[in-house]
N, CA, C and O atoms as a GROMACS GRO file, in nm:
protein
  392
    1UNK      N    1  -7.618  12.951  16.958
    1UNK     CA    2  -7.602  13.090  16.892
    1UNK      C    3  -7.579  13.067  16.746
    1UNK      O    4  -7.498  12.984  16.706
    2UNK      N    5  -7.655  13.145  16.664
    2UNK     CA    6  -7.639  13.124  16.520
    2UNK      C    7  -7.533  13.223  16.465
    2UNK      O    8  -7.485  13.309  16.539
    3UNK      N    9  -7.496  13.213  16.338
    3UNK     CA   10  -7.391  13.290  16.280
    3UNK      C   11  -7.429  13.436  16.283
    3UNK      O   12  -7.342  13.520  16.304
    4UNK      N   13  -7.555  13.471  16.263
    4UNK     CA   14  -7.595  13.618  16.263
    4UNK      C   15  -7.564  13.678  16.400
    4UNK      O   16  -7.522  13.794  16.405
    5UNK      N   17  -7.583  13.609  16.507
    5UNK     CA   18  -7.556  13.664  16.640
    5UNK      C   19  -7.408  13.681  16.669
    5UNK      O   20  -7.372  13.763  16.753
    6UNK      N   21  -7.324  13.611  16.606
    6UNK     CA   22  -7.181  13.612  16.634
    6UNK      C   23  -7.104  13.701  16.535
    6UNK      O   24  -6.989  13.733  16.562
    7UNK      N   25  -7.162  13.742  16.424
    7UNK     CA   26  -7.101  13.825  16.330
    7UNK      C   27  -7.101  13.967  16.379
    7UNK      O   28  -7.194  14.008  16.449
    8UNK      N   29  -6.999  14.044  16.343
    8UNK     CA   30  -6.996  14.188  16.380
    8UNK      C   31  -7.102  14.261  16.306
    8UNK      O   32  -7.156  14.213  16.207
    9UNK      N   33  -7.134  14.383  16.357
    9UNK     CA   34  -7.240  14.457  16.298
    9UNK      C   35  -7.200  14.507  16.155
    9UNK      O   36  -7.283  14.514  16.064
   10UNK      N   37  -7.070  14.541  16.140
   10UNK     CA   38  -7.017  14.594  16.005
   10UNK      C   39  -7.039  14.475  15.909
   10UNK      O   40  -7.092  14.497  15.800
   11UNK      N   41  -7.006  14.361  15.943
   11UNK     CA   42  -7.016  14.241  15.855
   11UNK      C   43  -7.161  14.214  15.812
   11UNK      O   44  -7.193  14.192  15.695
   12UNK      N   45  -7.247  14.218  15.916
   12UNK     CA   46  -7.390  14.199  15.888
   12UNK      C   47  -7.450  14.307  15.797
   12UNK      O   48  -7.536  14.279  15.714
   13UNK      N   49  -7.402  14.434  15.817
   13UNK     CA   50  -7.444  14.542  15.727
   13UNK      C   51  -7.395  14.520  15.593
   13UNK      O   52  -7.471  14.529  15.496
   14UNK      N   53  -7.272  14.491  15.582
   14UNK     CA   54  -7.211  14.468  15.447
   14UNK      C   55  -7.293  14.356  15.379
   14UNK      O   56  -7.331  14.376  15.264
   15UNK      N   57  -7.321  14.247  15.438
   15UNK     CA   58  -7.396  14.133  15.379
   15UNK      C   59  -7.538  14.188  15.342
   15UNK      O   60  -7.586  14.158  15.233
   16UNK      N   61  -7.606  14.266  15.429
   16UNK     CA   62  -7.735  14.317  15.399
   16UNK      C   63  -7.736  14.395  15.279
   16UNK      O   64  -7.819  14.369  15.192
   17UNK      N   65  -7.644  14.496  15.264
   17UNK     CA   66  -7.635  14.583  15.155
   17UNK      C   67  -7.607  14.507  15.026
   17UNK      O   68  -7.671  14.537  14.925
   18UNK      N   69  -7.521  14.416  15.021
   18UNK     CA   70  -7.492  14.336  14.907
   18UNK      C   71  -7.624  14.252  14.866
   18UNK      O   72  -7.654  14.240  14.747
   19UNK      N   73  -7.696  14.197  14.964
   19UNK     CA   74  -7.809  14.117  14.934
   19UNK      C   75  -7.928  14.200  14.893
   19UNK      O   76  -8.003  14.157  14.806
   20UNK      N   77  -7.949  14.311  14.948
   20UNK     CA   78  -8.067  14.391  14.928
   20UNK      C   79  -8.050  14.506  14.823
   20UNK      O   80  -8.151  14.562  14.780
   21UNK      N   81  -7.939  14.539  14.785
   21UNK     CA   82  -7.906  14.637  14.692
   21UNK      C   83  -7.812  14.585  14.580
   21UNK      O   84  -7.701  14.635  14.562
   22UNK      N   85  -7.858  14.485  14.507
   22UNK     CA   86  -7.776  14.434  14.403
   22UNK      C   87  -7.750  14.532  14.284
   22UNK      O   88  -7.651  14.525  14.211
   23UNK      N   89  -7.848  14.622  14.273
   23UNK     CA   90  -7.839  14.717  14.165
   23UNK      C   91  -7.708  14.807  14.168
   23UNK      O   92  -7.657  14.859  14.068
   24UNK      N   93  -7.663  14.815  14.294
   24UNK     CA   94  -7.534  14.898  14.300
   24UNK      C   95  -7.422  14.829  14.224
   24UNK      O   96  -7.353  14.893  14.144
   25UNK      N   97  -7.403  14.701  14.246
   25UNK     CA   98  -7.294  14.625  14.172
   25UNK      C   99  -7.330  14.610  14.026
   25UNK      O  100  -7.245  14.620  13.937
   26UNK      N  101  -7.466  14.584  14.003
   26UNK     CA  102  -7.509  14.552  13.858
   26UNK      C  103  -7.484  14.673  13.774
   26UNK      O  104  -7.457  14.658  13.655
   27UNK      N  105  -7.492  14.801  13.832
   27UNK     CA  106  -7.467  14.919  13.753
   27UNK      C  107  -7.332  14.980  13.759
   27UNK      O  108  -7.309  15.097  13.727
   28UNK      N  109  -7.236  14.887  13.806
   28UNK     CA  110  -7.095  14.938  13.813
   28UNK      C  111  -7.052  15.017  13.929
   28UNK      O  112  -6.944  15.078  13.927
   29UNK      N  113  -7.134  15.018  14.033
   29UNK     CA  114  -7.105  15.091  14.153
   29UNK      C  115  -7.052  15.008  14.262
   29UNK      O  116  -7.050  14.885  14.252
   30UNK      N  117  -7.007  15.071  14.367
   30UNK     CA  118  -6.967  14.996  14.493
   30UNK      C  119  -7.026  15.066  14.605
   30UNK      O  120  -7.056  15.185  14.599
   31UNK      N  121  -7.045  14.985  14.717
   31UNK     CA  122  -7.091  15.043  14.845
   31UNK      C  123  -6.999  14.991  14.944
   31UNK      O  124  -7.005  14.872  14.974
   32UNK      N  125  -6.910  15.074  15.003
   32UNK     CA  126  -6.817  15.029  15.102
   32UNK      C  127  -6.853  15.075  15.241
   32UNK      O  128  -6.890  15.191  15.260
   33UNK      N  129  -6.843  14.990  15.336
   33UNK     CA  130  -6.874  15.027  15.473
   33UNK      C  131  -6.741  15.080  15.525
   33UNK      O  132  -6.640  15.012  15.538
   34UNK      N  133  -6.754  15.213  15.552
   34UNK     CA  134  -6.620  15.287  15.592
   34UNK      C  135  -6.608  15.275  15.744
   34UNK      O  136  -6.495  15.283  15.791
   35UNK      N  137  -6.710  15.259  15.822
   35UNK     CA  138  -6.704  15.246  15.963
   35UNK      C  139  -6.837  15.230  16.027
   35UNK      O  140  -6.940  15.278  15.979
   36UNK      N  141  -6.829  15.161  16.139
   36UNK     CA  142  -6.939  15.135  16.232
   36UNK      C  143  -6.906  15.169  16.373
   36UNK      O  144  -6.809  15.112  16.422
   37UNK      N  145  -6.972  15.254  16.444
   37UNK     CA  146  -6.952  15.289  16.578
   37UNK      C  147  -7.068  15.218  16.652
   37UNK      O  148  -7.181  15.268  16.654
   38UNK      N  149  -7.040  15.104  16.710
   38UNK     CA  150  -7.144  15.027  16.780
   38UNK      C  151  -7.191  15.102  16.905
   38UNK      O  152  -7.304  15.084  16.950
   39UNK      N  153  -7.103  15.186  16.960
   39UNK     CA  154  -7.148  15.259  17.086
   39UNK      C  155  -7.250  15.357  17.053
   39UNK      O  156  -7.347  15.370  17.128
   40UNK      N  157  -7.236  15.428  16.943
   40UNK     CA  158  -7.331  15.534  16.903
   40UNK      C  159  -7.439  15.490  16.803
   40UNK      O  160  -7.543  15.553  16.788
   41UNK      N  161  -7.409  15.382  16.739
   41UNK     CA  162  -7.506  15.327  16.639
   41UNK      C  163  -7.495  15.393  16.506
   41UNK      O  164  -7.586  15.384  16.424
   42UNK      N  165  -7.382  15.462  16.479
   42UNK     CA  166  -7.366  15.531  16.356
   42UNK      C  167  -7.290  15.437  16.257
   42UNK      O  168  -7.206  15.356  16.294
   43UNK      N  169  -7.328  15.456  16.130
   43UNK     CA  170  -7.270  15.379  16.020
   43UNK      C  171  -7.224  15.475  15.915
   43UNK      O  172  -7.293  15.574  15.892
   44UNK      N  173  -7.110  15.453  15.846
   44UNK     CA  174  -7.062  15.531  15.744
   44UNK      C  175  -7.038  15.450  15.617
   44UNK      O  176  -6.957  15.357  15.618
   45UNK      N  177  -7.106  15.485  15.509
   45UNK     CA  178  -7.094  15.414  15.383
   45UNK      C  179  -7.057  15.511  15.267
   45UNK      O  180  -7.104  15.625  15.258
   46UNK      N  181  -6.974  15.460  15.182
   46UNK     CA  182  -6.937  15.543  15.061
   46UNK      C  183  -6.984  15.462  14.936
   46UNK      O  184  -6.951  15.345  14.917
   47UNK      N  185  -7.060  15.531  14.856
   47UNK     CA  186  -7.095  15.481  14.725
   47UNK      C  187  -6.996  15.546  14.628
   47UNK      O  188  -6.976  15.667  14.624
   48UNK      N  189  -6.934  15.452  14.546
   48UNK     CA  190  -6.830  15.496  14.455
   48UNK      C  191  -6.854  15.421  14.319
   48UNK      O  192  -6.959  15.362  14.296
   49UNK      N  193  -6.751  15.427  14.231
   49UNK     CA  194  -6.762  15.373  14.108
   49UNK      C  195  -6.869  15.446  14.028
   49UNK      O  196  -6.869  15.569  14.030
   50UNK      N  197  -6.958  15.380  13.958
   50UNK     CA  198  -7.058  15.436  13.881
   50UNK      C  199  -7.166  15.509  13.967
   50UNK      O  200  -7.245  15.584  13.910
   51UNK      N  201  -7.172  15.493  14.096
   51UNK     CA  202  -7.247  15.556  14.189
   51UNK      C  203  -7.208  15.708  14.203
   51UNK      O  204  -7.291  15.799  14.216
   52UNK      N  205  -7.080  15.724  14.199
   52UNK     CA  206  -7.025  15.854  14.217
   52UNK      C  207  -7.059  15.956  14.107
   52UNK      O  208  -7.012  15.947  13.994
   53UNK      N  209  -7.141  16.050  14.144
   53UNK     CA  210  -7.192  16.147  14.046
   53UNK      C  211  -7.316  16.103  13.974
   53UNK      O  212  -7.368  16.179  13.893
   54UNK      N  213  -7.369  15.979  13.999
   54UNK     CA  214  -7.493  15.936  13.938
   54UNK      C  215  -7.612  16.004  13.976
   54UNK      O  216  -7.628  16.024  14.096
   55UNK      N  217  -7.702  16.045  13.890
   55UNK     CA  218  -7.820  16.124  13.923
   55UNK      C  219  -7.914  16.039  14.013
   55UNK      O  220  -7.992  16.100  14.086
   56UNK      N  221  -7.913  15.907  14.013
   56UNK     CA  222  -8.005  15.821  14.084
   56UNK      C  223  -7.946  15.793  14.219
   56UNK      O  224  -8.017  15.739  14.304
   57UNK      N  225  -7.820  15.825  14.246
   57UNK     CA  226  -7.758  15.789  14.376
   57UNK      C  227  -7.834  15.853  14.492
   57UNK      O  228  -7.834  15.792  14.599
   58UNK      N  229  -7.897  15.968  14.481
   58UNK     CA  230  -7.973  16.021  14.600
   58UNK      C  231  -8.088  15.926  14.634
   58UNK      O  232  -8.124  15.916  14.751
   59UNK      N  233  -8.142  15.861  14.546
   59UNK     CA  234  -8.255  15.763  14.571
   59UNK      C  235  -8.196  15.643  14.641
   59UNK      O  236  -8.258  15.590  14.733
   60UNK      N  237  -8.076  15.598  14.600
   60UNK     CA  238  -8.009  15.480  14.656
   60UNK      C  239  -7.967  15.523  14.801
   60UNK      O  240  -7.977  15.442  14.894
   61UNK      N  241  -7.919  15.648  14.821
   61UNK     CA  242  -7.880  15.688  14.956
   61UNK      C  243  -7.999  15.690  15.047
   61UNK      O  244  -7.990  15.640  15.159
   62UNK      N  245  -8.110  15.745  15.006
   62UNK     CA  246  -8.229  15.750  15.094
   62UNK      C  247  -8.274  15.606  15.121
   62UNK      O  248  -8.309  15.577  15.236
   63UNK      N  249  -8.277  15.512  15.025
   63UNK     CA  250  -8.311  15.377  15.054
   63UNK      C  251  -8.222  15.314  15.149
   63UNK      O  252  -8.270  15.248  15.242
   64UNK      N  253  -8.091  15.329  15.134
   64UNK     CA  254  -7.996  15.273  15.227
   64UNK      C  255  -8.019  15.324  15.375
   64UNK      O  256  -8.018  15.246  15.470
   65UNK      N  257  -8.038  15.452  15.388
   65UNK     CA  258  -8.058  15.512  15.517
   65UNK      C  259  -8.182  15.453  15.581
   65UNK      O  260  -8.175  15.407  15.695
   66UNK      N  261  -8.294  15.453  15.512
   66UNK     CA  262  -8.417  15.409  15.560
   66UNK      C  263  -8.423  15.251  15.596
   66UNK      O  264  -8.478  15.207  15.697
   67UNK      N  265  -8.360  15.178  15.504
   67UNK     CA  266  -8.371  15.028  15.529
   67UNK      C  267  -8.274  14.993  15.646
   67UNK      O  268  -8.308  14.912  15.732
   68UNK      N  269  -8.158  15.052  15.650
   68UNK     CA  270  -8.073  15.019  15.759
   68UNK      C  271  -8.120  15.056  15.902
   68UNK      O  272  -8.091  14.987  16.000
   69UNK      N  273  -8.193  15.169  15.909
   69UNK     CA  274  -8.255  15.215  16.026
   69UNK      C  275  -8.366  15.127  16.063
   69UNK      O  276  -8.392  15.111  16.183
   70UNK      N  277  -8.436  15.067  15.970
   70UNK     CA  278  -8.551  14.974  16.002
   70UNK      C  279  -8.507  14.837  16.037
   70UNK      O  280  -8.565  14.772  16.125
   71UNK      N  281  -8.400  14.788  15.968
   71UNK     CA  282  -8.355  14.650  15.982
   71UNK      C  283  -8.265  14.620  16.091
   71UNK      O  284  -8.256  14.506  16.136
   72UNK      N  285  -8.199  14.714  16.135
   72UNK     CA  286  -8.094  14.700  16.249
   72UNK      C  287  -8.129  14.782  16.371
   72UNK      O  288  -8.108  14.904  16.370
   73UNK      N  289  -8.179  14.725  16.472
   73UNK     CA  290  -8.212  14.803  16.593
   73UNK      C  291  -8.099  14.880  16.652
   73UNK      O  292  -8.117  14.984  16.714
   74UNK      N  293  -7.982  14.827  16.631
   74UNK     CA  294  -7.866  14.893  16.686
   74UNK      C  295  -7.811  15.014  16.607
   74UNK      O  296  -7.722  15.087  16.652
   75UNK      N  297  -7.870  15.029  16.486
   75UNK     CA  298  -7.831  15.144  16.401
   75UNK      C  299  -7.917  15.265  16.431
   75UNK      O  300  -8.040  15.258  16.427
   76UNK      N  301  -7.850  15.380  16.463
   76UNK     CA  302  -7.929  15.505  16.491
   76UNK      C  303  -7.914  15.609  16.399
   76UNK      O  304  -7.994  15.702  16.394
   77UNK      N  305  -7.797  15.600  16.312
   77UNK     CA  306  -7.771  15.702  16.215
   77UNK      C  307  -7.682  15.648  16.114
   77UNK      O  308  -7.584  15.578  16.141
   78UNK      N  309  -7.720  15.686  15.986
   78UNK     CA  310  -7.661  15.634  15.863
   78UNK      C  311  -7.599  15.758  15.789
   78UNK      O  312  -7.670  15.853  15.755
   79UNK      N  313  -7.473  15.755  15.767
   79UNK     CA  314  -7.404  15.860  15.682
   79UNK      C  315  -7.354  15.802  15.549
   79UNK      O  316  -7.265  15.717  15.548
   80UNK      N  317  -7.406  15.844  15.447
   80UNK     CA  318  -7.371  15.795  15.312
   80UNK      C  319  -7.300  15.905  15.234
   80UNK      O  320  -7.350  16.017  15.226
   81UNK      N  321  -7.183  15.874  15.178
   81UNK     CA  322  -7.115  15.972  15.104
   81UNK      C  323  -7.115  15.926  14.955
   81UNK      O  324  -7.097  15.808  14.926
   82UNK      N  325  -7.136  16.019  14.864
   82UNK     CA  326  -7.131  15.993  14.715
   82UNK      C  327  -7.048  16.108  14.650
   82UNK      O  328  -7.006  16.203  14.716
   83UNK      N  329  -7.029  16.094  14.519
   83UNK     CA  330  -6.970  16.198  14.443
   83UNK      C  331  -7.052  16.320  14.429
   83UNK      O  332  -7.004  16.420  14.376
   84UNK      N  333  -7.182  16.319  14.476
   84UNK     CA  334  -7.258  16.433  14.462
   84UNK      C  335  -7.257  16.521  14.590
   84UNK      O  336  -7.322  16.626  14.594
   85UNK      N  337  -7.184  16.478  14.695
   85UNK     CA  338  -7.192  16.547  14.823
   85UNK      C  339  -7.142  16.689  14.806
   85UNK      O  340  -7.193  16.774  14.880
   86UNK      N  341  -7.050  16.726  14.720
   86UNK     CA  342  -7.003  16.854  14.708
   86UNK      C  343  -7.054  16.938  14.586
   86UNK      O  344  -6.996  17.039  14.546
   87UNK      N  345  -7.162  16.889  14.535
   87UNK     CA  346  -7.217  16.959  14.414
   87UNK      C  347  -7.359  16.992  14.435
   87UNK      O  348  -7.444  16.956  14.353
   88UNK      N  349  -7.387  17.059  14.540
   88UNK     CA  350  -7.535  17.112  14.558
   88UNK      C  351  -7.613  17.024  14.652
   88UNK      O  352  -7.730  17.056  14.676
   89UNK      N  353  -7.562  16.919  14.707
   89UNK     CA  354  -7.629  16.834  14.801
   89UNK      C  355  -7.735  16.750  14.741
   89UNK      O  356  -7.734  16.732  14.619
   90UNK      N  357  -7.828  16.696  14.818
   90UNK     CA  358  -7.928  16.603  14.776
   90UNK      C  359  -8.057  16.667  14.751
   90UNK      O  360  -8.088  16.764  14.821
   91UNK      N  361  -8.134  16.624  14.660
   91UNK     CA  362  -8.270  16.682  14.640
   91UNK      C  363  -8.358  16.637  14.747
   91UNK      O  364  -8.326  16.538  14.813
   92UNK      N  365  -8.468  16.700  14.771
   92UNK     CA  366  -8.574  16.662  14.863
   92UNK      C  367  -8.650  16.539  14.809
   92UNK      O  368  -8.724  16.551  14.712
   93UNK      N  369  -8.631  16.419  14.872
   93UNK     CA  370  -8.693  16.308  14.829
   93UNK      C  371  -8.789  16.250  14.929
   93UNK      O  372  -8.816  16.130  14.932
   94UNK      N  373  -8.842  16.342  15.012
   94UNK     CA  374  -8.925  16.289  15.127
   94UNK      C  375  -9.053  16.226  15.080
   94UNK      O  376  -9.114  16.152  15.157
   95UNK      N  377  -9.095  16.248  14.963
   95UNK     CA  378  -9.227  16.181  14.917
   95UNK      C  379  -9.200  16.050  14.845
   95UNK      O  380  -9.295  15.982  14.806
   96UNK      N  381  -9.071  16.009  14.827
   96UNK     CA  382  -9.039  15.883  14.764
   96UNK      C  383  -9.082  15.766  14.853
   96UNK      O  384  -9.048  15.769  14.972
   97UNK      N  385  -9.155  15.664  14.807
   97UNK     CA  386  -9.220  15.568  14.897
   97UNK      C  387  -9.130  15.459  14.941
   97UNK      O  388  -9.177  15.345  14.946
   98UNK      N  389  -9.003  15.478  14.976
   98UNK     CA  390  -8.919  15.378  15.046
   98UNK      C  391  -8.823  15.424  15.133
   98UNK      O  392  -8.751  15.345  15.194
   0.00000   0.00000   0.00000
């Protein structure tokens, strides 16, 4: 059994986000895994720091949601919170190619 198989889902997601979304840290933001419900396949992430209120964070949210759903068979829903959650919601980004 390799390390990936023995790591918890939340640890694997944390490592995946850090490895695949370095721009979050590079731009002064943070992505925290708030919770993982392995029974339902739900994941909760909070973007904070420079991500909170950033106009580009909706793109990051959409990318996180899409990539986590594709990369982890056990993930069925991704909930990402940002500083923009209470100020008009997210724009329609359905035509963004990621």
